[in-house]
C-alpha angles and dihedrals in degrees: 000000000000133000124223125200125202119207108215094188120108118237123196133182093198114102118212118206120223117252115257114266121231115241090224138013093212110128093003130129111234123200118209116198118200111206090199096249117140114290095358088121091055093049092048094048091053091044093051092051092048094048091053094044100043106024105034096244107177098209139002120209115194124195132174128217126226097247134341091245092058129072117252111276112263091237090059093046091050093046093050092046089053099044106029134073091199134009128205122195118210119217105197122191 
C-alpha cells in the first residue's frame, strides 16, 4: 500500500516587482478598498481622515467589494487605477 500526497499550494516561477512607492502623499488621491470583512469600513474611514489630516492627501476614494471571498469587481479595479495615485486594501477581521 502506498500513500500519495497532493500539494495544494501554487508555485510560480514568475517574479512580480513591487510598485514604486511615492516619496510623499501630499496632493495625492488615495483609494481605500473595503474587502467587506468586519470593521474594515471603520478602519478605512479613520485611515482616510488621518491621511488627509497628517499627510496632505488631496482626496480619498472609498469603494467596497462584493464579498471578501471574491476578487474586487473589474469596474472598481479599473476606476481606482484611473483615479488613484495609490490604493490600500483593508482586511477587517
